[in-house]
Every structure is written in structure tokens, then in C-alpha cells.
GUDOKOL-156284 format. One line per 2 residues: their letters; for each residue x, z, y of N, C-alpha, C. Coordinates in steps of 0.02 Angstrom, whole numbers, plus 50000, padded with zeros to 5 digits. Layout:
// GUDOKOL-156284
A	X Z Y X Z Y X Z Y  ...
END
This chain:
// GUDOKOL-156284
ME	49674 50366 48813 49668 50304 48850 49683 50246 48802  49642 50196 48802 49652 50138 48759 49710 50096 48785
PF	49743 50058 48740 49801 50018 48761 49786 49970 48818  49728 49938 48816 49712 49890 48869 49701 49925 48936
SV	49672 49984 48935 49661 50020 48998 49726 50046 49026  49774 50064 48982 49841 50084 49006 49873 50025 49041
AG	49871 49967 49009 49902 49907 49039 49866 49888 49103  49800 49891 49103 49762 49873 49163 49776 49920 49221
TC	49780 49984 49205 49795 50034 49257 49865 50022 49285  49912 50007 49242 49981 49994 49265 49983 49932 49310
IA	49949 49880 49290 49949 49818 49330 49921 49832 49399  49865 49869 49402 49835 49886 49466 49882 49929 49507
LV	49914 49977 49475 49960 50022 49510 50020 49985 49537  50047 49938 49499 50103 49898 49522 50084 49860 49586
GT	50025 49831 49588 50002 49796 49648 49995 49842 49707  49967 49900 49695 49958 49949 49749 50025 49974 49775
IT	50070 49989 49730 50137 50013 49750 50173 49960 49790  50166 49897 49771 50198 49843 49809 50172 49842 49881
KV	50107 49849 49889 50077 49849 49956 50102 49909 49996  50101 49968 49965 50122 50029 50000 50195 50025 50019
TT	50237 49999 49975 50308 49993 49989 50320 49948 50049  50281 49895 50054 50287 49850 50112 50268 49886 50177
VL	50214 49925 50174 50193 49964 50233 50247 50015 50251  50275 50048 50200 50328 50098 50212 50388 50066 50247
AG	50408 50008 50224 50466 49973 50253 50453 49958 50327  50392 49935 50342 50375 49921 50412 50375 49984 50454
FI	50349 50038 50427 50347 50101 50463 50417 50128 50476  50460 50123 50425 50529 50146 50431 50565 50105 50485
HD	50550 50040 50487 50580 49997 50538 50559 50019 50608  50496 50037 50616 50470 50057 50681 50487 50129 50700
VR	50491 50173 50651 50503 50245 50664 50565 50265 50626  50621 50255 50657 50686 50269 50624 50693 50341 50599
SA	50663 50388 50634 50670 50458 50615 50635 50474 50549  50592 50429 50526 50556 50440 50463 50594 50413 50403
RN	50651 50382 50415 50688 50348 50362 50703 50393 50301  50732 50451 50311 50753 50493 50254 50695 50511 50209
EL	50641 50535 50238 50584 50557 50198 50550 50498 50164  50540 50445 50202 50504 50387 50174 50546 50347 50125
DA	50612 50347 50134 50655 50315 50084 50648 50350 50017  50644 50416 50018 50635 50454 49956 50569 50436 49923
VS	50516 50431 49963 50450 50412 49936 50454 50341 49908  50485 50296 49944 50491 50227 49922 50529 50222 49856
RE	50582 50260 49849 50621 50260 49785 50578 50284 49727  50540 50337 49738 50496 50362 49685 50444 50310 49665
LT	50414 50279 49715 50363 50228 49701 50393 50169 49664  50453 50148 49684 50486 50093 49650 50502 50111 49578
SI	50522 50173 49566 50535 50196 49498 50471 50193 49456  50417 50216 49484 50353 50215 49448 50331 50144 49435
KT	50339 50101 49484 50321 50030 49477 50361 49998 49421  50426 50011 49419 50468 49983 49367 50446 50008 49299
YC	50433 50073 49294 50413 50101 49230 50346 50072 49208  50299 50065 49254 50234 50036 49236 50241 49965 49210
SI	50285 49927 49240 50297 49859 49217 50324 49860 49145  50367 49906 49131 50395 49913 49064 50340 49932 49015
VV	50296 49978 49035 50241 50000 48991 50195 49941 48975  50181 49899 49024 50137 49841 49012 50170 49795 48961
VD	50234 49780 48970 50269 49736 48923 50271 49767 48854  50288 49831 48849 50292 49864 48784 50223 49868 48750
TE	50170 49878 48789 50103 49879 48761 50085 49810 48733  50100 49759 48771 50087 49691 48747 50126 49675 48683
KT	50190 49696 48681 50231 49686 48622 50201 49721 48561  50180 49783 48571 50152 49822 48516 50088 49790 48490
LT	50045 49769 48536 49982 49738 48516 49994 49671 48482  50042 49632 48507 50058 49568 48476 50088 49578 48407
KN	50130 49628 48400 50161 49643 48335 50109 49662 48283  50054 49691 48306 50001 49713 48261 49946 49660 48253
DG	49962 49598 48269 49912 49545 48266 49898 49525 48194  49842 49493 48183 49822 49470 48117 49747 49475 48109
TS	49724 49476 48048 49652 49484 48036 49632 49555 48054  49568 49567 48056 49543 49633 48074 49571 49687 48026
LI	49573 49671 47963 49599 49718 47913 49673 49732 47923  49711 49679 47936 49783 49687 47948 49795 49726 48012
KA	49758 49710 48065 49765 49747 48128 49752 49821 48117  49698 49836 48081 49680 49906 48069 49735 49942 48030
AR	49763 49908 47980 49816 49938 47939 49879 49950 47981  49899 49900 48019 49959 49906 48061 49950 49959 48115
WA	49890 49962 48142 49874 50013 48193 49882 50083 48163  49855 50092 48103 49857 50158 48070 49928 50177 48048
TG	49969 50128 48033 50036 50143 48007 50091 50143 48060  50074 50139 48122 50126 50143 48173 50106 50121 48243
GK	50060 50075 48247 50040 50050 48313 50010 50104 48357  49968 50144 48328 49935 50198 48365 49988 50247 48391
EE	50037 50263 48350 50090 50310 48370 50132 50280 48426  50149 50215 48422 50188 50183 48475 50152 50185 48541
IG	50088 50168 48540 50048 50169 48602 50041 50241 48628  50035 50288 48583 50030 50359 48602 50093 50381 48640
KL	50151 50359 48616 50214 50376 48649 50216 50344 48719  50195 50282 48724 50193 50249 48789 50146 50287 48836
RL	50089 50308 48810 50040 50344 48851 50069 50410 48876  50104 50447 48832 50134 50510 48852 50187 50501 48905
NL	50228 50449 48897 50278 50435 48948 50246 50416 49014  50192 50378 49010 50156 50359 49070 50126 50420 49104
EA	50100 50466 49066 50073 50528 49094 50127 50568 49130  50187 50568 49103 50243 50603 49135 50258 50571 49203
HK	50257 50505 49204 50269 50471 49268 50210 50481 49316  50151 50490 49289 50093 50504 49331 50104 50571 49367
CN	50133 50619 49332 50149 50683 49364 50198 50672 49422  50248 50629 49412 50294 50613 49466 50258 50583 49525
LD	50210 50539 49510 50170 50509 49563 50130 50561 49601  50101 50608 49564 50064 50662 49596 50109 50703 49643
IT	50169 50717 49620 50217 50754 49662 50234 50714 49724  50245 50649 49715 50261 50606 49772 50204 50605 49822
LN	50143 50599 49797 50085 50598 49842 50076 50665 49877  50088 50720 49842 50085 50786 49874 50137 50792 49929
FW	50197 50765 49916 50250 50765 49966 50227 50726 50027  50194 50670 50015 50170 50627 50069 50120 50664 50112
EL	50078 50705 50082 50027 50742 50118 50057 50796 50164  50117 50819 50147 50150 50870 50188 50168 50839 50254
END
């Protein structure tokens, strides 16, 4: 996944999680017996949202740090930028697994 698509995906996910969290809060207010299960889902979503925000900031920092002419960008990318973004991507994939688990829980 390219750095910009990672950041774009995170931004979209943060917006979606914000909407879902609002709906969850309303549902919990209306259906008190759902509180325990939905609070757990809400905490997971908030954790993912926070992490995605961090990934966006870190991606922007990495890309900004590697700024310059095309030749300088290519050199900086090859000597560390690619590895930094790769680590961010791997961490994001791990959180994606958490999201999958959360969504599977929701389906139960």
C-alpha cells in the first residue's frame, strides 16, 4: 500500500468510526442492556481511531522529512523512508486484524 493510500484510508476510517461511535452511544442510551457489549466495541473502535490518527501524522512526518528534489527524495526513500512507511503499514495491518475481530464480534 502506498503512503498516501494508507493515510487516505486512515482518514476515511477515522470519519466512519466517529459516526459509528455516535450511533453506538445513542443505542446504548436507548438499550441499557446492550451497554457491556457495545462499550467493548466502542473502546476497540476508539483505539483503532486513535492509532489511525497517529499513522496519518507519522506518515506525513516521514514524507515531509524526505522532501527535496526528485533525486533527494528517491535517495532518502531508499535509505530509510521506505522502511519507516513499511513499519507503519505493518502496524496498521495488525490493527486491521483487531478491527476484523471487532466486526466479527458485532455480527454475533
